[in-house]
N, C-alpha and C positions, 0 to 999 in steps of 0.2 A: 520424578521428572517435573520440572517447572513449566507450566503452560503460560504463554504470554499472548496478548492481543495488542497489536501495534497499529495505529493509524497515522500515516504520514505521507511523505512525498518521495518519489525516486530521485536520487541525486544525479543519475546518469542512465542511459539506456542499459537494460540488463544484458549481461553476457551469457549466451547460451553456448556451452562447450560440450564436447564429447569426452568421456573418461578414456584414458589411454588403454586400459586393459579390456574393458567390456564394450566400449563404444557407446554406452548409454549417455543420453543427454542430461544435462543439469543446468540450472539457471542460477547465476549469482548476481546480486545487486545490493545496493545500500539504500536504506530508508532513513530519512530525517523526520523526527517527531518533535514538535515544539510544545512546551507546557507554559502556560501563562499563569502568573500568580501575583499576589500583593505582598510586598515586603512589610516588615514590622512597622515602618514609618508611614505606610499607606501608599507608597509609590508603586506603580506597576513594574513588574519584572518578567522576564521570560528566560527559559532554559531550553536549548536545543540539544537533542541527543541523537547520535547516529548509530544505526544498527546494521551490521553486516548480515546478509540473509542468503541462504542457499536452499534451493528447491530441488530435491532429488527425484521428484515424480516426473518421469520422462514425458508423459503426455501433456502435463500441465506446462512444463518448461518449453516444449517444442510448439504446442498448438495454442497456448493461451498467453504465456508471458512473452515469448519471442515476438509474435506478430503484433500484439496489442499494447504492451507496456512500453512507455517512453519516458524520457527524462521529464520530471515535473508531474507525472501521473500520480494521482492520489490513490493510495492503496490501503486496504485493511488486511493485515496478516495475522494468522493464528499459527502458532508453532511452539517449539520448546527450545530452551536455551542449552547450548553445549559449549564447553570450554575446549580450546584447541591450543596445543603447544608445539613448537618446532624450533629447531636450531638453525640459525642463519649461517650463511657462508663465512661470516666473521667469527663463528663459534659462540655467539650470544644466543641464549634461549629467549624465545618470544612467546607471548601469551595473547590469546584472542578469545573473545566471547562472541558467538554467532547464534543466529536464530535459524533453526532448521524448520523450514516452512511446511506446514501441514495443509493449510488452506489459504488462499489468497483471493481477494476481490478487488477488481479495479473500479474506481469511482470516477472515471473520466467523464467530462462533460462533452456532449456532442456539439461540435462546432457547426454553424450554419453553412460553412463551406464544404461539409461532407456530402452535400447533394440531397440527402434524404429529407432534411428539414425544409430545403428550398422547394423541392418538387411537391411536397404535400401541403405547403402553406400552413394555415392555422388549423386545417381539418385534421392534421395528424396529432394535435394536442388533445390530451384528455384532461378534463377538469374533474377532480374528485369532489363529490358532493358530501356534505356532512352525513355521518352515519345515522344521526337521530332524525333527519328529515327537516330540521329547523333551519331557518336562514340565519347565519351567523351575523348578518348585518342588521337584524332587528334589534330594537332596544330590549334591554333586560327588564322584565316586568316587576322588579322590586326596587 
């Protein structure tokens, strides 16, 4: 099994549907990931790849992806790759590669309009001090 980790953005709001036979919920969505690189002549380039993703974990689909994931959300997905084939109505065989989601993390930024940041003001912010106890703004002694 091939395990992949993808970091990208949702292209649309996820679709949370129930399976016809069992009624179990699943979420399907598409993630775009952009890779930036330098061409041989030194000019910058970029390549965007789309991934079709399906999450069969009912609790994750219904209680995490459905209410919180939105178009444009930044996500980190861990899962495995699976090939799918089907025959269309026109008799043509179609092929698709999709990511079966094992773990998903949303990296949404909290907007000031959410209310929580406005009510707390600056007191809700936490500043992380350097672990060594030294002030990073001091001059280097050498």
